[in-house]
Each structure stands twice: as C-alpha cells, then as structure tokens.
C-alpha positions in Angstrom: 25.6 238.0 45.8 28.3 235.6 46.7 29.3 235.7 50.4 32.5 237.3 51.4 35.4 234.8 51.8 36.7 234.2 55.2 39.0 231.9 57.2 37.2 229.8 59.7 39.1 228.0 62.6 41.5 225.6 61.0 40.5 222.9 63.4 37.0 223.2 62.2 37.9 223.3 58.9 39.5 220.0 59.5 36.5 218.7 61.2 34.5 219.7 58.4 36.7 218.2 55.5 38.0 214.8 56.8 35.3 214.4 59.9 32.7 212.9 57.2 35.3 210.2 56.3 36.1 209.2 59.6 32.1 208.7 60.5 32.1 206.6 57.4 35.2 204.7 58.2 33.5 204.2 61.9 30.0 203.8 61.1 30.9 201.0 58.1 33.1 198.8 61.2 30.3 199.4 64.0 27.3 198.3 61.3 29.4 195.9 59.1 28.0 192.8 60.2 24.3 194.5 60.9 21.5 193.4 58.4 18.6 196.0 58.3 15.4 195.0 56.4 13.4 197.9 55.0 10.5 196.9 52.5 11.9 193.1 52.0 15.0 194.5 51.1 18.3 193.7 53.2 20.4 196.1 53.6 24.3 195.5 54.9 26.5 197.6 56.9 28.1 199.2 54.0 25.1 200.6 52.7 24.1 201.8 56.1 27.2 203.4 56.4 26.6 205.4 53.1 23.3 206.7 54.3 25.1 208.2 57.2 28.1 209.3 55.0 26.7 211.2 52.0 23.9 213.4 53.8 26.6 214.2 56.8 29.4 215.1 53.9 26.5 217.4 51.9 25.9 219.2 55.6 29.6 219.3 56.1 30.4 221.2 52.9 27.2 223.4 53.1 28.7 224.6 56.5 32.0 225.1 55.1 30.4 227.1 52.0 28.7 229.2 54.7 31.9 229.9 56.9 34.3 230.3 53.8 32.5 232.1 51.0 33.6 229.2 48.6 33.9 226.0 47.9 37.1 224.4 45.5 36.0 222.8 42.1 37.5 220.0 43.2 35.1 219.8 46.5 32.1 220.4 44.2 32.9 217.5 41.9 33.6 215.1 44.3 30.8 216.0 46.4 28.5 215.8 43.4 29.7 212.3 42.6 29.3 211.3 46.4 25.9 212.2 46.3 24.9 210.8 43.3 26.8 207.4 43.4 25.9 207.0 47.3 21.9 207.7 45.8 22.4 204.9 43.1 24.1 202.4 45.7 21.5 202.5 48.3 18.6 203.0 45.8 20.1 199.6 43.9 21.3 198.3 47.0 24.7 197.4 44.7 27.6 198.7 46.7 29.5 198.6 43.7 28.5 201.9 42.6 29.9 203.8 45.7 33.0 201.5 45.4 33.8 203.0 42.1 33.4 206.6 42.9 37.3 207.3 43.6 38.0 205.4 40.3 35.5 208.2 38.7 36.8 211.1 40.8 40.3 210.4 40.0 40.0 209.3 36.4 37.9 212.6 35.7 40.8 214.5 37.3 43.6 213.1 35.7 41.9 213.1 32.2 41.0 216.9 32.5 44.9 217.7 33.9 46.0 216.0 30.6 43.3 217.8 28.4 45.1 221.2 29.8 48.5 220.1 29.6 48.0 219.5 26.0 46.9 223.1 25.9 49.8 224.4 27.6 47.8 224.7 30.4 47.6 223.9 34.3 44.1 223.0 35.2 45.2 222.4 38.8 46.3 226.0 38.8 42.9 227.1 37.9 41.4 224.9 40.3 43.3 226.0 43.3 42.8 229.6 42.0 46.5 231.0 42.7 46.9 229.3 46.3 50.2 228.5 45.6 52.4 231.2 44.0 54.3 229.0 41.3 56.0 230.2 38.0 54.1 228.5 35.0 56.8 225.9 34.4 56.6 224.6 38.2 52.6 224.5 37.6 53.0 222.4 34.5 55.8 219.9 36.0 53.4 219.6 39.2 50.2 219.3 37.2 52.1 216.8 34.4 53.2 214.8 38.0 49.6 215.0 39.5 48.1 213.7 36.0 50.2 210.8 36.2 49.4 210.6 40.1 45.5 210.7 39.6 45.6 208.2 37.0 47.6 205.6 39.3 45.2 206.3 42.2 41.9 205.7 40.3 43.7 202.3 38.8 44.7 201.3 42.5 41.2 201.7 43.3 40.0 199.2 41.1 42.3 197.1 41.8 41.5 197.3 45.5 37.7 197.1 45.5 37.8 194.2 42.8 40.2 192.3 44.4 40.1 192.8 48.4 37.5 192.7 50.8 35.1 195.2 51.5 37.3 196.1 54.9 40.4 196.7 52.9 38.5 199.2 50.6 37.0 201.0 53.1 40.8 201.4 54.9 42.0 202.7 51.3 38.9 205.0 50.8 39.2 207.0 54.0 42.8 206.4 55.5 44.7 205.1 52.4 44.1 207.7 49.9 44.6 210.6 52.5 47.8 209.1 53.2 49.1 208.6 49.4 47.9 212.2 48.7 49.9 213.8 51.8 52.7 211.3 50.7 52.5 213.1 47.2 53.0 216.5 48.1 55.6 216.2 50.7 57.6 214.2 47.9 57.0 217.3 45.6 58.1 219.6 48.0 61.4 220.4 46.8 59.6 220.9 43.5 57.3 223.4 44.9 60.3 225.3 46.6 62.2 225.6 43.2 59.4 227.3 41.5 58.2 229.4 44.6 57.6 233.0 43.2 57.1 235.7 46.2 54.1 237.7 45.7 54.5 241.3 44.8 52.7 243.0 47.5 52.9 246.9 45.6 
C-alpha cells in the first residue's frame, strides 16, 4: 500500500535533497590528497568521496520517500545512476565512470523529452505530475527549451571532466549544475507566468 503524501519541513527537505551533494563536495576536498590502500589497491580522494556520497544519497532518498510518501521519477532515475555508476567507479577504481554520470542523466532526460515533443506531449509535465498549472502550449514551449538545456548540460559535462582538473569537475558537479538549473528556471519565469492557469477549485 502506497503511503500517503505529506510535506515535510521545507528546511529538512532541502537538507535531504542537497545535503549529500554538499557532503560530497566537502569530502572530496578533505580527502583529495589522501590515498587509502585496501587489498593492494590504492584509492584516491575522489573514490573515497564517492564511497561516502553514494550511500548517503540513497539514505537521504529513502528518508525523503518515507516523509513525503513518494519520489519524483527524475529523482528515482538520478538515484539509480548515482548508485550504479558509483558502484562501478569504486569496483574498477576508475573515476571516469562517475564523472560521466551527468552526461548520462541529462543526455537521457533530453532524449526522452525530445521523444515526447515528437509525439506532441510534454514528458516534463508528466514527471512533475501537474506541479505547475500551465497550459498545454506553455508546457510544450518549456519542455522544448528544457530539452535543449539538458543536452547542453550533458555536452558541458563531457567538456569539463575531459579537459579540466578533478577539482573543477567536482565544483561543476555540485555547485555549478545547481546554479545553471536555477538560472534556467529564473530565465523562463516570464514564460511560466504567461502560461499559468488558475486551478479550478470547484
């Protein structure tokens, strides 16, 4: 039986959603010059940070699920990639797999949105489950812009992790992506406002 949906304290929700990322950021810079040897294999700071981050992200998601009664489809997809790619990265001791996480996440989201657009549907509206009461035209315009945006973020992630230091990548993966997402929705505020539809309470 599905638990009822509730709204936890907003501050607690923010801690659960963004706390693990900030812990990953702190853990990496704390351990970035550290090397731990286990079974004859040397694990550097980035791997250590993932070992801390992935279980914490999973625990935070489970707590959020318990408190709210649900997780969004986007949250579930992201969590699966974090756990799977994190496990592969640690098992193979190869940080490249985890660094490609955002490429897979945003690239997949972009592809799915374009598939929906080709069918005249907004899969973004489906994912948000009506959280924004927009007209169909509004959803389609926003979804098209978001599809391009996700594709751009996926490309940016590839360029950053392949051409810059791990320090730069970690800052991008934690703070940078949050910043560009925030900037995207701020930039589309007028679109959302123009296509906002008041819900019929009757």
